[in-house]
ROTOR-644584 format. One record per atom (N, C-alpha, C, O): residue in three letters; residue number from 0; atom name; x, y, z. Coordinates in pm, whole numbers, plus 50000, padded with zeros to 5 digits. Atoms other than C-alpha are relative to their C-alpha. Layout:
ROTOR-644584
{atom 'Ala',NUM,'CA',{X,Y,Z}}
...
END
This chain:
ROTOR-644584
{atom 'Met',0,'N',{49909,49959,49913}}
{atom 'Met',0,'CA',{47484,47921,50457}}
{atom 'Met',0,'C',{50164,50014,49926}}
{atom 'Met',0,'O',{50245,50086,49985}}
{atom 'Glu',1,'N',{49856,49927,50071}}
{atom 'Glu',1,'CA',{47821,47960,50223}}
{atom 'Glu',1,'C',{49953,50114,49912}}
{atom 'Glu',1,'O',{50028,50212,49916}}
{atom 'Gly',2,'N',{50025,49875,50017}}
{atom 'Gly',2,'CA',{47650,48208,50043}}
{atom 'Gly',2,'C',{50020,50108,50056}}
{atom 'Gly',2,'O',{50065,50204,49994}}
{atom 'Asn',3,'N',{50012,49903,49947}}
{atom 'Asn',3,'CA',{47622,48419,50309}}
{atom 'Asn',3,'C',{50166,50039,50072}}
{atom 'Asn',3,'O',{50200,50149,50116}}
{atom 'Ile',4,'N',{49866,49941,49982}}
{atom 'Ile',4,'CA',{48013,48380,50393}}
{atom 'Ile',4,'C',{50052,50050,49902}}
{atom 'Ile',4,'O',{50125,50148,49912}}
{atom 'Lys',5,'N',{49942,49911,50124}}
{atom 'Lys',5,'CA',{48095,48462,50058}}
{atom 'Lys',5,'C',{49977,50138,50012}}
{atom 'Lys',5,'O',{50071,50215,49990}}
{atom 'Arg',6,'N',{50024,49888,50052}}
{atom 'Arg',6,'CA',{47904,48770,50057}}
{atom 'Arg',6,'C',{50041,50096,50111}}
{atom 'Arg',6,'O',{50047,50218,50098}}
{atom 'Arg',7,'N',{49938,49920,49882}}
{atom 'Arg',7,'CA',{48045,48853,50434}}
{atom 'Arg',7,'C',{50106,50011,49968}}
{atom 'Arg',7,'O',{50155,50113,50015}}
{atom 'Asn',8,'N',{49822,49954,50031}}
{atom 'Asn',8,'CA',{48415,48836,50294}}
{atom 'Asn',8,'C',{49983,50104,49896}}
{atom 'Asn',8,'O',{50067,50193,49892}}
{atom 'Thr',9,'N',{50003,49907,50119}}
{atom 'Thr',9,'CA',{48329,49033,50013}}
{atom 'Thr',9,'C',{49954,50137,50067}}
{atom 'Thr',9,'O',{50011,50241,50032}}
{atom 'Gln',10,'N',{50008,49851,49916}}
{atom 'Gln',10,'CA',{48194,49322,50239}}
{atom 'Gln',10,'C',{50112,50032,50086}}
{atom 'Gln',10,'O',{50139,50150,50108}}
{atom 'Gln',11,'N',{49880,49998,49909}}
{atom 'Gln',11,'CA',{48496,49260,50468}}
{atom 'Gln',11,'C',{50104,50074,49926}}
{atom 'Gln',11,'O',{50171,50163,49979}}
{atom 'Arg',12,'N',{49864,49982,50129}}
{atom 'Arg',12,'CA',{48752,49311,50130}}
{atom 'Arg',12,'C',{49930,50117,49973}}
{atom 'Arg',12,'O',{50018,50201,49987}}
{atom 'Lys',13,'N',{50042,49907,50032}}
{atom 'Lys',13,'CA',{48494,49605,50028}}
{atom 'Lys',13,'C',{50070,50129,50098}}
{atom 'Lys',13,'O',{50111,50236,50053}}
{atom 'Val',14,'N',{50007,49899,49903}}
{atom 'Val',14,'CA',{48558,49793,50364}}
{atom 'Val',14,'C',{50134,50013,50020}}
{atom 'Val',14,'O',{50166,50130,50000}}
{atom 'Ile',15,'N',{49895,49979,50034}}
{atom 'Ile',15,'CA',{48927,49733,50393}}
{atom 'Ile',15,'C',{50054,50062,49876}}
{atom 'Ile',15,'O',{50139,50150,49888}}
{atom 'Leu',16,'N',{49933,49896,50107}}
{atom 'Leu',16,'CA',{49004,49858,50034}}
{atom 'Leu',16,'C',{49916,50177,49977}}
{atom 'Leu',16,'O',{49941,50270,49901}}
{atom 'Glu',17,'N',{50091,49838,50017}}
{atom 'Glu',17,'CA',{48753,50182,50073}}
{atom 'Glu',17,'C',{50085,50045,50118}}
{atom 'Glu',17,'O',{50112,50165,50103}}
{atom 'Ile',18,'N',{49906,49975,49906}}
{atom 'Ile',18,'CA',{48982,50203,50391}}
{atom 'Ile',18,'C',{50124,50084,49995}}
{atom 'Ile',18,'O',{50155,50198,50031}}
{atom 'Leu',19,'N',{49882,49945,50086}}
{atom 'Leu',19,'CA',{49300,50211,50224}}
{atom 'Leu',19,'C',{49989,50107,49889}}
{atom 'Leu',19,'O',{50073,50197,49879}}
{atom 'Arg',20,'N',{50035,49879,50099}}
{atom 'Arg',20,'CA',{49168,50429,49945}}
{atom 'Arg',20,'C',{49985,50116,50054}}
{atom 'Arg',20,'O',{50003,50207,49973}}
{atom 'Ser',21,'N',{50021,49898,49932}}
{atom 'Ser',21,'CA',{49096,50692,50204}}
{atom 'Ser',21,'C',{50112,50073,50055}}
{atom 'Ser',21,'O',{50111,50188,50099}}
{atom 'Thr',22,'N',{49871,49948,49912}}
{atom 'Thr',22,'CA',{49425,50745,50339}}
{atom 'Thr',22,'C',{50124,49995,49917}}
{atom 'Thr',22,'O',{50145,49893,49852}}
{atom 'Asp',23,'N',{49854,50007,50074}}
{atom 'Asp',23,'CA',{49782,50836,50176}}
{atom 'Asp',23,'C',{50102,49958,50119}}
{atom 'Asp',23,'O',{50219,49945,50083}}
{atom 'Ile',24,'N',{49906,50051,49925}}
{atom 'Ile',24,'CA',{49948,50720,50506}}
{atom 'Ile',24,'C',{50081,49885,50004}}
{atom 'Ile',24,'O',{50174,49859,50080}}
{atom 'His',25,'N',{49913,50129,49985}}
{atom 'His',25,'CA',{50059,50400,50418}}
{atom 'His',25,'C',{49957,49900,50086}}
{atom 'His',25,'O',{50038,49810,50063}}
{atom 'Pro',26,'N',{50054,50058,49867}}
{atom 'Pro',26,'CA',{49899,50209,50706}}
{atom 'Pro',26,'C',{50043,49869,50011}}
{atom 'Pro',26,'O',{50069,49800,49912}}
{atom 'Thr',27,'N',{49979,50157,49977}}
{atom 'Thr',27,'CA',{49974,49873,50878}}
{atom 'Thr',27,'C',{49891,49943,50009}}
{atom 'Thr',27,'O',{49787,50006,50027}}
{atom 'Ala',28,'N',{50144,50050,49985}}
{atom 'Ala',28,'CA',{49727,49611,50888}}
{atom 'Ala',28,'C',{49947,50002,50148}}
{atom 'Ala',28,'O',{49837,49948,50164}}
{atom 'Asp',29,'N',{50040,50030,49842}}
{atom 'Asp',29,'CA',{49689,49630,51294}}
{atom 'Asp',29,'C',{49915,50190,49935}}
{atom 'Asp',29,'O',{49794,50208,49943}}
{atom 'Trp',30,'N',{50109,49861,50002}}
{atom 'Trp',30,'CA',{49578,50052,51180}}
{atom 'Trp',30,'C',{49857,49958,49946}}
{atom 'Trp',30,'O',{49753,49966,50012}}
{atom 'Ile',31,'N',{50105,50089,50083}}
{atom 'Ile',31,'CA',{49343,49872,50904}}
{atom 'Ile',31,'C',{49917,49960,50103}}
{atom 'Ile',31,'O',{49809,50017,50123}}
{atom 'Tyr',32,'N',{50111,50046,49929}}
{atom 'Tyr',32,'CA',{49193,49682,51153}}
{atom 'Tyr',32,'C',{49940,50052,50118}}
{atom 'Tyr',32,'O',{49840,50001,50168}}
{atom 'Glu',33,'N',{50056,49904,49923}}
{atom 'Glu',33,'CA',{49132,49922,51391}}
{atom 'Glu',33,'C',{49894,50097,49930}}
{atom 'Glu',33,'O',{49794,50125,49994}}
{atom 'Arg',34,'N',{50111,49930,50111}}
{atom 'Arg',34,'CA',{48925,50121,51133}}
{atom 'Arg',34,'C',{49908,49919,49972}}
{atom 'Arg',34,'O',{49789,49944,49987}}
{atom 'Ala',35,'N',{50141,50095,50039}}
{atom 'Ala',35,'CA',{48750,49808,51012}}
{atom 'Ala',35,'C',{49918,49987,50098}}
{atom 'Ala',35,'O',{49802,49966,50063}}
{atom 'Arg',36,'N',{50058,50061,49920}}
{atom 'Arg',36,'CA',{48638,49742,51340}}
{atom 'Arg',36,'C',{49875,50081,50016}}
{atom 'Arg',36,'O',{49765,50029,50032}}
{atom 'Gln',37,'N',{50091,49889,49963}}
{atom 'Gln',37,'CA',{48446,50083,51388}}
{atom 'Gln',37,'C',{49898,49960,49873}}
{atom 'Gln',37,'O',{49785,50007,49887}}
{atom 'Val',38,'N',{50104,50065,50078}}
{atom 'Val',38,'CA',{48259,49907,51074}}
{atom 'Val',38,'C',{49948,49896,49959}}
{atom 'Val',38,'O',{49863,49882,49870}}
{atom 'Ile',39,'N',{50051,50142,50013}}
{atom 'Ile',39,'CA',{48217,49567,51098}}
{atom 'Ile',39,'C',{50106,49970,50182}}
{atom 'Ile',39,'O',{50224,49941,50196}}
{atom 'Pro',40,'N',{49884,50029,49868}}
{atom 'Pro',40,'CA',{48333,49533,51517}}
{atom 'Pro',40,'C',{50014,49842,50012}}
{atom 'Pro',40,'O',{50087,49803,50102}}
{atom 'Asn',41,'N',{49975,50145,49968}}
{atom 'Asn',41,'CA',{48319,49149,51491}}
{atom 'Asn',41,'C',{50116,49948,49899}}
{atom 'Asn',41,'O',{50134,49827,49908}}
{atom 'Ile',42,'N',{49901,49986,50106}}
{atom 'Ile',42,'CA',{48605,49169,51204}}
{atom 'Ile',42,'C',{50116,49949,50082}}
{atom 'Ile',42,'O',{50157,50017,50176}}
{atom 'Ser',43,'N',{49852,49980,49925}}
{atom 'Ser',43,'CA',{48930,49003,51324}}
{atom 'Ser',43,'C',{50125,50003,49938}}
{atom 'Ser',43,'O',{50126,49988,49815}}
{atom 'Leu',44,'N',{49896,49976,50044}}
{atom 'Leu',44,'CA',{49275,49049,51285}}
{atom 'Leu',44,'C',{50056,49898,49844}}
{atom 'Leu',44,'O',{50097,49933,49734}}
{atom 'Gly',45,'N',{49980,50114,50111}}
{atom 'Gly',45,'CA',{49326,48710,51076}}
{atom 'Gly',45,'C',{49935,50058,49855}}
{atom 'Gly',45,'O',{49999,50060,49749}}
{atom 'Thr',46,'N',{50067,49969,50103}}
{atom 'Thr',46,'CA',{49055,48845,50843}}
{atom 'Thr',46,'C',{50038,50082,49942}}
{atom 'Thr',46,'O',{50035,50072,49819}}
{atom 'Val',47,'N',{49943,49900,50098}}
{atom 'Val',47,'CA',{49212,49163,50760}}
{atom 'Val',47,'C',{50111,49927,49934}}
{atom 'Val',47,'O',{50089,49885,49821}}
{atom 'Tyr',48,'N',{49932,50069,50053}}
{atom 'Tyr',48,'CA',{49513,48998,50699}}
{atom 'Tyr',48,'C',{50016,49926,49860}}
{atom 'Tyr',48,'O',{50091,49932,49762}}
{atom 'Arg',49,'N',{50027,50126,50150}}
{atom 'Arg',49,'CA',{49368,48710,50460}}
{atom 'Arg',49,'C',{49958,50133,49865}}
{atom 'Arg',49,'O',{49990,50138,49746}}
{atom 'Asn',50,'N',{50075,49912,50110}}
{atom 'Asn',50,'CA',{49198,48990,50270}}
{atom 'Asn',50,'C',{50065,50131,49946}}
{atom 'Asn',50,'O',{50022,50196,49851}}
{atom 'Leu',51,'N',{49858,49920,50058}}
{atom 'Leu',51,'CA',{49501,49227,50223}}
{atom 'Leu',51,'C',{50062,49933,49915}}
{atom 'Leu',51,'O',{50094,49989,49809}}
{atom 'Lys',52,'N',{49948,50037,50116}}
{atom 'Lys',52,'CA',{49653,48966,50049}}
{atom 'Lys',52,'C',{49921,49954,49867}}
{atom 'Lys',52,'O',{49967,49938,49754}}
{atom 'Ile',53,'N',{50069,50024,50122}}
{atom 'Ile',53,'CA',{49377,48879,49838}}
{atom 'Ile',53,'C',{50000,50112,49879}}
{atom 'Ile',53,'O',{50019,50109,49757}}
{atom 'Leu',54,'N',{49953,49895,50085}}
{atom 'Leu',54,'CA',{49387,49219,49751}}
{atom 'Leu',54,'C',{50098,50038,49922}}
{atom 'Leu',54,'O',{50077,50087,49811}}
{atom 'Lys',55,'N',{49865,49951,50034}}
{atom 'Lys',55,'CA',{49752,49287,49695}}
{atom 'Lys',55,'C',{50003,49865,49876}}
{atom 'Lys',55,'O',{50057,49907,49773}}
{atom 'Asp',56,'N',{49989,50082,50075}}
{atom 'Asp',56,'CA',{49727,48941,49485}}
{atom 'Asp',56,'C',{49890,50044,49890}}
{atom 'Asp',56,'O',{49936,50021,49779}}
{atom 'Glu',57,'N',{50070,49925,50108}}
{atom 'Glu',57,'CA',{49438,49107,49263}}
{atom 'Glu',57,'C',{50042,50082,49933}}
{atom 'Glu',57,'O',{50009,50109,49818}}
{atom 'Gly',58,'N',{49893,49845,50031}}
{atom 'Gly',58,'CA',{49661,49392,49230}}
{atom 'Gly',58,'C',{49883,50080,50029}}
{atom 'Gly',58,'O',{49831,50119,49924}}
{atom 'Leu',59,'N',{50072,49899,49953}}
{atom 'Leu',59,'CA',{49416,49610,49402}}
{atom 'Leu',59,'C',{50053,50116,50088}}
{atom 'Leu',59,'O',{50010,50229,50107}}
{atom 'Ile',60,'N',{49919,49889,49836}}
{atom 'Ile',60,'CA',{49651,49778,49698}}
{atom 'Ile',60,'C',{50168,49925,49957}}
{atom 'Ile',60,'O',{50209,49823,49901}}
{atom 'Leu',61,'N',{49848,50045,50000}}
{atom 'Leu',61,'CA',{50011,49746,49701}}
{atom 'Leu',61,'C',{50069,49979,50114}}
{atom 'Leu',61,'O',{50033,50055,50204}}
{atom 'Glu',62,'N',{49953,50028,49858}}
{atom 'Glu',62,'CA',{50224,49614,49990}}
{atom 'Glu',62,'C',{50138,50066,49977}}
{atom 'Glu',62,'O',{50215,50046,49883}}
{atom 'Leu',63,'N',{49839,49948,49953}}
{atom 'Leu',63,'CA',{50536,49800,50101}}
{atom 'Leu',63,'C',{50071,49897,50132}}
{atom 'Leu',63,'O',{50015,49869,50238}}
{atom 'Asn',64,'N',{49948,50091,49892}}
{atom 'Asn',64,'CA',{50751,49577,50311}}
{atom 'Asn',64,'C',{50168,50049,50020}}
{atom 'Asn',64,'O',{50242,50054,49921}}
{atom 'Asp',65,'N',{49910,49955,50026}}
{atom 'Asp',65,'CA',{51061,49708,50453}}
{atom 'Asp',65,'C',{50125,49902,50076}}
{atom 'Asp',65,'O',{50235,49943,50115}}
{atom 'Gly',66,'N',{49961,50108,49932}}
{atom 'Gly',66,'CA',{51172,49363,50605}}
{atom 'Gly',66,'C',{49951,50028,50149}}
{atom 'Gly',66,'O',{49938,49922,50211}}
{atom 'Lys',67,'N',{50090,50017,49880}}
{atom 'Lys',67,'CA',{51008,49466,50934}}
{atom 'Lys',67,'C',{49876,50023,50009}}
{atom 'Lys',67,'O',{49826,49972,50109}}
{atom 'Gln',68,'N',{50146,49988,49989}}
{atom 'Gln',68,'CA',{50681,49546,50901}}
{atom 'Gln',68,'C',{49951,50021,49817}}
{atom 'Gln',68,'O',{50013,50084,49732}}
{atom 'Ser',69,'N',{50061,49930,50114}}
{atom 'Ser',69,'CA',{50448,49565,50590}}
{atom 'Ser',69,'C',{49893,50091,50023}}
{atom 'Ser',69,'O',{49810,50069,50111}}
{atom 'Arg',70,'N',{50083,49907,49992}}
{atom 'Arg',70,'CA',{50254,49898,50511}}
{atom 'Arg',70,'C',{49909,50003,49845}}
{atom 'Arg',70,'O',{49944,49956,49736}}
{atom 'Phe',71,'N',{50079,50101,50135}}
{atom 'Phe',71,'CA',{49987,49855,50250}}
{atom 'Phe',71,'C',{49944,50183,49922}}
{atom 'Phe',71,'O',{49943,50286,49989}}
{atom 'Asp',72,'N',{50037,49909,50068}}
{atom 'Asp',72,'CA',{49861,50122,49981}}
{atom 'Asp',72,'C',{49886,50022,49875}}
{atom 'Asp',72,'O',{49900,49950,49775}}
{atom 'Gly',73,'N',{50110,50080,50055}}
{atom 'Gly',73,'CA',{49540,50148,49804}}
{atom 'Gly',73,'C',{50017,50082,49861}}
{atom 'Gly',73,'O',{49932,50076,49772}}
{atom 'Arg',74,'N',{50001,49919,50122}}
{atom 'Arg',74,'CA',{49669,50384,49534}}
{atom 'Arg',74,'C',{50120,49902,49901}}
{atom 'Arg',74,'O',{50237,49880,49933}}
{atom 'Ile',75,'N',{49922,50100,50089}}
{atom 'Ile',75,'CA',{49804,50143,49237}}
{atom 'Ile',75,'C',{50054,50036,49843}}
{atom 'Ile',75,'O',{50104,49965,49756}}
{atom 'Asp',76,'N',{49924,49908,50108}}
{atom 'Asp',76,'CA',{49894,50437,48979}}
{atom 'Asp',76,'C',{50181,49972,50025}}
{atom 'Asp',76,'O',{50240,49931,50124}}
{atom 'Glu',77,'N',{49851,50012,50022}}
{atom 'Glu',77,'CA',{50275,50439,48847}}
{atom 'Glu',77,'C',{50034,50099,50132}}
{atom 'Glu',77,'O',{49949,50188,50139}}
{atom 'His',78,'N',{49990,49891,49938}}
{atom 'His',78,'CA',{50424,50656,49151}}
{atom 'His',78,'C',{50119,49944,50097}}
{atom 'His',78,'O',{50124,49826,50133}}
{atom 'Phe',79,'N',{49893,50050,49899}}
{atom 'Phe',79,'CA',{50730,50634,49381}}
{atom 'Phe',79,'C',{49992,50014,50141}}
{atom 'Phe',79,'O',{49890,50079,50164}}
{atom 'His',80,'N',{50019,49946,49854}}
{atom 'His',80,'CA',{50757,50675,49768}}
{atom 'His',80,'C',{50138,50057,50088}}
{atom 'His',80,'O',{50244,50025,50035}}
{atom 'Phe',81,'N',{49937,49982,49914}}
{atom 'Phe',81,'CA',{50966,50807,50033}}
{atom 'Phe',81,'C',{50012,49975,50133}}
{atom 'Phe',81,'O',{49947,50056,50199}}
{atom 'Lys',82,'N',{50041,50046,49854}}
{atom 'Lys',82,'CA',{51000,50647,50382}}
{atom 'Lys',82,'C',{50124,50087,50087}}
{atom 'Lys',82,'O',{50246,50075,50076}}
{atom 'Cys',83,'N',{49932,49925,49891}}
{atom 'Cys',83,'CA',{51129,50882,50648}}
{atom 'Cys',83,'C',{50100,49959,50107}}
{atom 'Cys',83,'O',{50055,49986,50218}}
{atom 'Thr',84,'N',{49955,50044,49868}}
{atom 'Thr',84,'CA',{51404,50736,50891}}
{atom 'Thr',84,'C',{49983,50065,50154}}
{atom 'Thr',84,'O',{50022,50030,50266}}
{atom 'Ser',85,'N',{49983,49948,49865}}
{atom 'Ser',85,'CA',{51351,50931,51144}}
{atom 'Ser',85,'C',{49837,49980,50035}}
{atom 'Ser',85,'O',{49819,49903,50128}}
{atom 'Cys',86,'N',{50112,50022,49965}}
{atom 'Cys',86,'CA',{50966,50941,51160}}
{atom 'Cys',86,'C',{49887,49842,49975}}
{atom 'Cys',86,'O',{49782,49801,50026}}
{atom 'Asn',87,'N',{50055,50142,50084}}
{atom 'Asn',87,'CA',{50893,50594,50945}}
{atom 'Asn',87,'C',{49872,50043,49935}}
{atom 'Asn',87,'O',{49788,49962,49896}}
{atom 'Ser',88,'N',{50116,49988,50122}}
{atom 'Ser',88,'CA',{50635,50767,50748}}
{atom 'Ser',88,'C',{50075,49987,49839}}
{atom 'Ser',88,'O',{50188,49985,49790}}
{atom 'Ile',89,'N',{49990,50050,50149}}
{atom 'Ile',89,'CA',{50588,50698,50398}}
{atom 'Ile',89,'C',{49935,50096,49917}}
{atom 'Ile',89,'O',{49820,50135,49934}}
{atom 'Tyr',90,'N',{50068,49860,50104}}
{atom 'Tyr',90,'CA',{50528,50968,50124}}
{atom 'Tyr',90,'C',{49995,49940,49871}}
{atom 'Tyr',90,'O',{50075,49858,49825}}
{atom 'Asp',91,'N',{50001,50048,50176}}
{atom 'Asp',91,'CA',{50379,50927,49742}}
{atom 'Asp',91,'C',{50076,50134,49956}}
{atom 'Asp',91,'O',{50042,50250,49977}}
{atom 'Ile',92,'N',{49930,49907,50122}}
{atom 'Ile',92,'CA',{50663,51096,49495}}
{atom 'Ile',92,'C',{49920,49969,49856}}
{atom 'Ile',92,'O',{49915,49863,49794}}
{atom 'Asp',93,'N',{50095,50017,50127}}
{atom 'Asp',93,'CA',{50432,51164,49196}}
{atom 'Asp',93,'C',{50113,50055,49885}}
{atom 'Asp',93,'O',{50097,50044,49763}}
{atom 'Arg',94,'N',{49914,49904,50120}}
{atom 'Arg',94,'CA',{50731,51366,49016}}
{atom 'Arg',94,'C',{50097,49864,49913}}
{atom 'Arg',94,'O',{50208,49828,49951}}
{atom 'His',95,'N',{49937,50073,50054}}
{atom 'His',95,'CA',{50827,51107,48772}}
{atom 'His',95,'C',{50136,50009,49955}}
{atom 'His',95,'O',{50222,49922,49969}}
{atom 'Glu',96,'N',{49860,49925,50039}}
{atom 'Glu',96,'CA',{51116,51321,48624}}
{atom 'Glu',96,'C',{50124,49946,50095}}
{atom 'Glu',96,'O',{50236,49914,50057}}
{atom 'Ile',97,'N',{49882,50070,49900}}
{atom 'Ile',97,'CA',{51312,51198,48932}}
{atom 'Ile',97,'C',{50076,49889,49941}}
{atom 'Ile',97,'O',{50188,49896,49890}}
{atom 'Val',98,'N',{49942,50141,50065}}
{atom 'Val',98,'CA',{51384,50859,48819}}
{atom 'Val',98,'C',{49941,49952,49847}}
{atom 'Val',98,'O',{49824,49927,49817}}
{atom 'Gln',99,'N',{50029,50019,50158}}
{atom 'Gln',99,'CA',{51409,50788,48430}}
{atom 'Gln',99,'C',{50006,49820,49996}}
{atom 'Gln',99,'O',{50082,49759,50071}}
{atom 'Ile',100,'N',{49962,50135,50014}}
{atom 'Ile',100,'CA',{51373,50413,48326}}
{atom 'Ile',100,'C',{49948,49966,49862}}
{atom 'Ile',100,'O',{49836,49968,49811}}
{atom 'Asp',101,'N',{50005,50048,50166}}
{atom 'Asp',101,'CA',{51431,50300,47982}}
{atom 'Asp',101,'C',{49976,49857,49967}}
{atom 'Asp',101,'O',{50061,49773,49939}}
{atom 'Lys',102,'N',{50036,50104,50017}}
{atom 'Lys',102,'CA',{51205,50036,47942}}
{atom 'Lys',102,'C',{50023,49976,49870}}
{atom 'Lys',102,'O',{50108,49888,49875}}
{atom 'Glu',103,'N',{49934,50017,50091}}
{atom 'Glu',103,'CA',{51267,50024,47572}}
{atom 'Glu',103,'C',{50122,49893,49982}}
{atom 'Glu',103,'O',{50141,49783,49930}}
{atom 'Lys',104,'N',{49833,50057,49990}}
{atom 'Lys',104,'CA',{51630,49962,47642}}
{atom 'Lys',104,'C',{49993,49862,50067}}
{atom 'Lys',104,'O',{50048,49765,50015}}
{atom 'Leu',105,'N',{50022,50097,49914}}
{atom 'Leu',105,'CA',{51531,49718,47913}}
{atom 'Leu',105,'C',{49951,49854,49910}}
{atom 'Leu',105,'O',{49988,49741,49942}}
{atom 'Gly',106,'N',{50068,50105,50055}}
{atom 'Gly',106,'CA',{51318,49498,47647}}
{atom 'Gly',106,'C',{50119,49970,49864}}
{atom 'Gly',106,'O',{50126,49853,49826}}
{atom 'Arg',107,'N',{49849,50016,50081}}
{atom 'Arg',107,'CA',{51655,49529,47379}}
{atom 'Arg',107,'C',{50025,49875,50073}}
{atom 'Arg',107,'O',{50002,49767,50018}}
{atom 'Glu',108,'N',{49905,50060,49918}}
{atom 'Glu',108,'CA',{51823,49350,47659}}
{atom 'Glu',108,'C',{49911,49871,50017}}
{atom 'Glu',108,'O',{49983,49777,50047}}
{atom 'Gly',109,'N',{50058,50130,50016}}
{atom 'Gly',109,'CA',{51551,49058,47651}}
{atom 'Gly',109,'C',{49917,50037,50181}}
{atom 'Gly',109,'O',{49904,49936,50251}}
{atom 'Tyr',110,'N',{50086,49963,49878}}
{atom 'Tyr',110,'CA',{51353,49209,47989}}
{atom 'Tyr',110,'C',{49891,50043,49970}}
{atom 'Tyr',110,'O',{49875,50152,49915}}
{atom 'Thr',111,'N',{50143,49893,49985}}
{atom 'Thr',111,'CA',{50983,49260,48012}}
{atom 'Thr',111,'C',{49979,50069,50092}}
{atom 'Thr',111,'O',{50000,50001,50192}}
{atom 'Val',112,'N',{49998,49949,49879}}
{atom 'Val',112,'CA',{50925,49504,48260}}
{atom 'Val',112,'C',{49815,50015,50044}}
{atom 'Val',112,'O',{49734,50082,49980}}
{atom 'Gln',113,'N',{50129,50026,49946}}
{atom 'Gln',113,'CA',{50591,49437,48445}}
{atom 'Gln',113,'C',{49984,50126,50097}}
{atom 'Gln',113,'O',{49871,50172,50111}}
{atom 'Gly',114,'N',{50026,49920,49869}}
{atom 'Gly',114,'CA',{50632,49687,48727}}
{atom 'Gly',114,'C',{50128,50060,50030}}
{atom 'Gly',114,'O',{50229,50020,49972}}
{atom 'Cys',115,'N',{49895,49976,49965}}
{atom 'Cys',115,'CA',{50870,49900,48911}}
{atom 'Cys',115,'C',{49978,50079,50122}}
{atom 'Cys',115,'O',{49902,50176,50128}}
{atom 'Glu',116,'N',{49993,49945,49821}}
{atom 'Glu',116,'CA',{50926,49987,49310}}
{atom 'Glu',116,'C',{50097,50112,50008}}
{atom 'Glu',116,'O',{50211,50077,49977}}
{atom 'Val',117,'N',{49905,49940,49979}}
{atom 'Val',117,'CA',{51106,50283,49370}}
{atom 'Val',117,'C',{49979,50049,50167}}
{atom 'Val',117,'O',{49879,50110,50205}}
{atom 'Val',118,'N',{50018,49929,49832}}
{atom 'Val',118,'CA',{51141,50377,49764}}
{atom 'Val',118,'C',{50158,50070,50027}}
{atom 'Val',118,'O',{50266,50011,50036}}
{atom 'Phe',119,'N',{49891,49943,49919}}
{atom 'Phe',119,'CA',{51374,50667,49881}}
{atom 'Phe',119,'C',{50013,50016,50140}}
{atom 'Phe',119,'O',{49911,50047,50202}}
{atom 'Thr',120,'N',{49986,49978,49859}}
{atom 'Thr',120,'CA',{51482,50693,50209}}
{atom 'Thr',120,'C',{50093,50109,50025}}
{atom 'Thr',120,'O',{50189,50135,49953}}
{atom 'Gly',121,'N',{49905,49904,49914}}
{atom 'Gly',121,'CA',{51622,50984,50464}}
{atom 'Gly',121,'C',{49920,50076,50045}}
{atom 'Gly',121,'O',{49806,50063,49999}}
{atom 'Ile',122,'N',{50129,49895,49951}}
{atom 'Ile',122,'CA',{51431,51256,50648}}
{atom 'Ile',122,'C',{49918,50076,49946}}
{atom 'Ile',122,'O',{49967,50158,49868}}
{atom 'Cys',123,'N',{50082,49949,50037}}
{atom 'Cys',123,'CA',{51149,51385,50571}}
{atom 'Cys',123,'C',{49986,50158,50002}}
{atom 'Cys',123,'O',{50071,50211,50074}}
{atom 'Pro',124,'N',{50011,49850,49952}}
{atom 'Pro',124,'CA',{51047,51772,50564}}
{atom 'Pro',124,'C',{49966,50067,50152}}
{atom 'Pro',124,'O',{50009,50162,50217}}
{atom 'Lys',125,'N',{50057,49934,49877}}
{atom 'Lys',125,'CA',{50854,51800,50856}}
{atom 'Lys',125,'C',{50090,49936,50138}}
{atom 'Lys',125,'O',{50067,49977,50251}}
{atom 'Cys',126,'N',{49892,50043,49919}}
{atom 'Cys',126,'CA',{51154,51593,51047}}
{atom 'Cys',126,'C',{50122,50113,50006}}
{atom 'Cys',126,'O',{50184,50152,50105}}
{atom 'Asn',127,'N',{49903,49902,50036}}
{atom 'Asn',127,'CA',{51386,51837,50889}}
{atom 'Asn',127,'C',{49971,50139,50050}}
{atom 'Asn',127,'O',{50061,50221,50069}}
{atom 'Gly',128,'N',{50052,49859,49945}}
{atom 'Gly',128,'CA',{51183,52141,51015}}
{atom 'Gly',128,'C',{49993,50108,49894}}
{atom 'Gly',128,'O',{50008,50230,49900}}
{atom 'Asn',129,'N',{50015,49912,50130}}
{atom 'Asn',129,'CA',{51125,52228,50649}}
{atom 'Asn',129,'C',{49853,49972,49941}}
{atom 'Asn',129,'O',{49839,49948,49821}}
{atom 'Gln',130,'N',{50127,50008,50064}}
{atom 'Gln',130,'CA',{50727,52198,50628}}
{atom 'Gln',130,'C',{49985,50106,49924}}
{atom 'Gln',130,'O',{50052,50209,49933}}
{atom 'Asn',131,'N',{50058,49882,50139}}
{atom 'Asn',131,'CA',{50570,52400,50338}}
{atom 'Asn',131,'C',{49880,50010,50068}}
{atom 'Asn',131,'O',{49790,50080,50023}}
END
């Protein structure tokens, strides 16, 4: 019986990870839960939260928290984020030349850089009326 539970949890985790990797909207746990229910009808919101924590702890997803809610990102490569204060959307920013981080200098000062999170805030092009 315990083997089945472990296998089911692994399947649930796999579905949650696939959902996250298939979108770039940085969804909430509730959004992920609604999508997961389409694949696994009896999945609970608690199961989604537990698996999101496991995936985050394993380094397979990112959690973005603005103090109000957590949003999740299936993309774990180095990139930055922009959070629109008007529509609350979060966008990926791939242009690394925007922020230069001198990891070598930090290393000389005794810091060991293991990661970097940069979140820009402001108004997105959609809300500004500047859609490309």
